[in-house]
N, C-alpha and C positions, 0 to 999 in steps of 0.2 A: 504494500500500500504506500502511495506517495505521501510524503509529509512536507509541510511548509513551515519554515522558520521565519518569524517576524521579530525584528528588533525595533523597539520604540525609543526615541530620544526626546526628552522633555526640555522645554525652556519656559521661562516666565512669559506671561502675556506682554506683548510689546505695544505700547500705546503711542499714538501720535498726538501731541498737544497742538490744537489749532488755535492760533492767536493772530491778531492783527499786528502789523509790523511796528506800530507805535504804542502798543498796549504793554507798558512796562509792568503793570501790576499783574496782568495775565502771565507774562513771562516769569515773574517771581513765583507765582502760584504753581506754574508747571514745574519749576525747579524744586520747590519745596515738596510738592506731591511726589515727585520722582524719588526723593530721598526716603520716603516711607515704604517704597515698594522693592521687594527683592527683584533685582534686575532692572530697577528704575534708571540706573546709570545709562542704559541703552535706549531710553525713550527719546526720540527726536522731537524737536520743537519746530512746528510747521508755520511759517509766515504765509498765510493763505492769501494775502494781498497779491502775491506773485504765484498764481496757481500752477504755472509750469514748474517753478522751483519746488513748491510744496509737493506737487505730484511726483516729481523725481525723487524727493526724499522718502515719500511713502514706498516707492519701489525699491530704493536702495536699502532701506532699513527693514523691509518686509514687515511693515506695520500690520498688526492684527486688528486694531480698532482705533477709531478717531474720537478724541475728547475735545469738544468745543469749550474753550475758556474765555474767549472774546465773543461779543455779540455783534451782529451786523449782516448785511446781505452777502458780503464776500465769504463769510463763514458758512452761511446757509447754502450758498452756491457750491462751495467746495465739498460739503458733506453730501449734497445731492449728486455731485459728479462722482462720488466714491461710495455709492450705495451698496457696492459689493463688499464693503467692510462694515457690516451691521454691528451694532453694539451687542456683545455676547451675554451680557448680564440681564437679570430680571428687571432691575430698576436703572435709572439714569445716573445714580450717584456712585462715587467711588467708596464712600463710607455710608453705610445704610443703617437706618434705625431698627432696633430690635424691639421685641414685645415689652421688655422691661425698661424701655426709655433710654437705652444706651445706643452707642454707635459702634459698628465693627467694620473692618475693612472688607471690601467686596473682592479684592484680589490678594494674592499672596504678598504679605508684607515682610518687613525686616525682622519681625519677632522670631522668624524661623532661623536665620543665620545667627542672631543674637543668642538664642537658646543653644544652637550647635556649638558656638565658640565657648559659651559658659560651661557646658558639660565637658568639652574637650580640654579646657585650660584652667578652669576655676573651681569646678564642683568639688574636687578632692585635693585641691592645692592648698596647703597650709600657709603658704607665703606668696600669694599672687601679686603680680606686678600689673599696673594699669595697662590695658590693651587698647584703650580708646582715648584720643585727644579730641576734645570738644572745643572748637574755636568760637570766639564771640568777638563782636566789633560794634562800634557805634553805628546806628542807622544813618547818621549824617555823614559818615566817612565817604569820601569820593570814590573809594574802591569797594563799597559795600556789596554791590552786585557781583563784582569779580570774586570777592571772598565767598559769597553765597554759592557760586558755581564751583569754586575750587575746594572749599572746606566743608560746605554743606550746612544746612539748618532745616529744622522741621516746621511744619505748620503748627498752629496752636492746638492744644488738646481739645478745646471747644469745637474746633473745625473738624477734627478727625475722630474724636471720642477716645483717642489713645494718647497718653503722654509719652511719646516716643523718646523724648530727651531724658526723662526720668528712667524709663526702661533701659535705655542704653547705658546711662551713667551708673545705675545700680548694678546691672548684670555684668558689665565689663570694666568696672572700676574706672569710669571715665575721669580724665584729668582735664580741668578747665584751662584753656589757653586764651588769654585776653590780648587782642591786637589793638594797641593804642592808636588813636587817630593821629596819623603822621609819624608813627613810630616804626620800628623795624618789624618785619613779618617773620614769624617763626619758621624755621626750616623743619619740615615734617620729619619725624623720627622714623627711621626704617623699622619695619616690623610692627608698627602701631597703626591701628585703624583710625580713620576719621569718619565723620558722618557721610562724607562724600565717597568713601570707599566701602562703607559697610553694606551698601545695597548691592554690591557685586561680590561680596565675600563668598568664598567656596564655589565660585562659578568658573567654568573653563570654556574656552572657545572650542566649538566643534571642529573636528579635523577636516571636514569638507570645506570650511570657510578659510579662504586663502587671503591673508592680509600681508602684502609684501612690504609694508612700511611699518616696521617695529621700532624705529628710532624715536626717542623723545625729542621735543622741540619747543619752540616759543610761538605763541600767537601774538602778533604785534597789532594792537588795536587801541581804540579809545574806550575808556571805562564807562563813559556816559552814552555810548552809541549802542542802541539795542541791537542793531544789525551785527556788530562785532560780538556782542554777548551771545546772540543766537548762534553765530558761526562757531564761536569757541565751545559752546555747549555741545553742538552737534558733532564737531570733530572729536571731542572726548567721548561722545556717545558711540562713535565708530571705533572705540577702543584704541585711540591714539593718545599717547601721553603728552600732554601739553601744559605749559605754564603761560599765563597771560602776562604780557610785557607791555 
């Protein structure tokens, strides 16, 4: 009798954040939401004002579903043009209300890698060392959005129903790193996670994906230019190691 062998490979849901090119608040929301999701590092941000560019990014990143964070006719038209990417969840929200009045994530979130790291490195360790550096900066800092992309931050617990900052800090002995406005920026310590790396922890690139550019580099841009910020985010979402200069 003939037999058939099937091997399945899983990856997290890849979302495409649909924003207008001048909507900085939607950009920040997309970045913060991405840091709550396991695999969120690889969610591209789509400036739908340029439908050709946004459509090319959908194909390049093999987006599974689109999430509108801006409002307007350009967003509606882009969603209509990509009706083959229907929203896969029951409701429209990423964090859904439960019967007891709480909110829970609708997609796989970073609590999973946090638990894995805790059990592997801390659960039976009598003298654990901090595994997570949690960076903070002033909202008025001219580099605040660059720091958000580079070091990461979470949405409010009221928005998500989960206090991700407290969960990460408690489970991984998070150490606070304050970036003073106008001061020196800390160099990331090798071997330590940040909020910006936690959402890709324990993930490996599939062998069929060929990325022939593995060299780290700089993205030269303007910190107050949302176009540069979107490009910087998307290049890092393509698994390219970059520092914003």
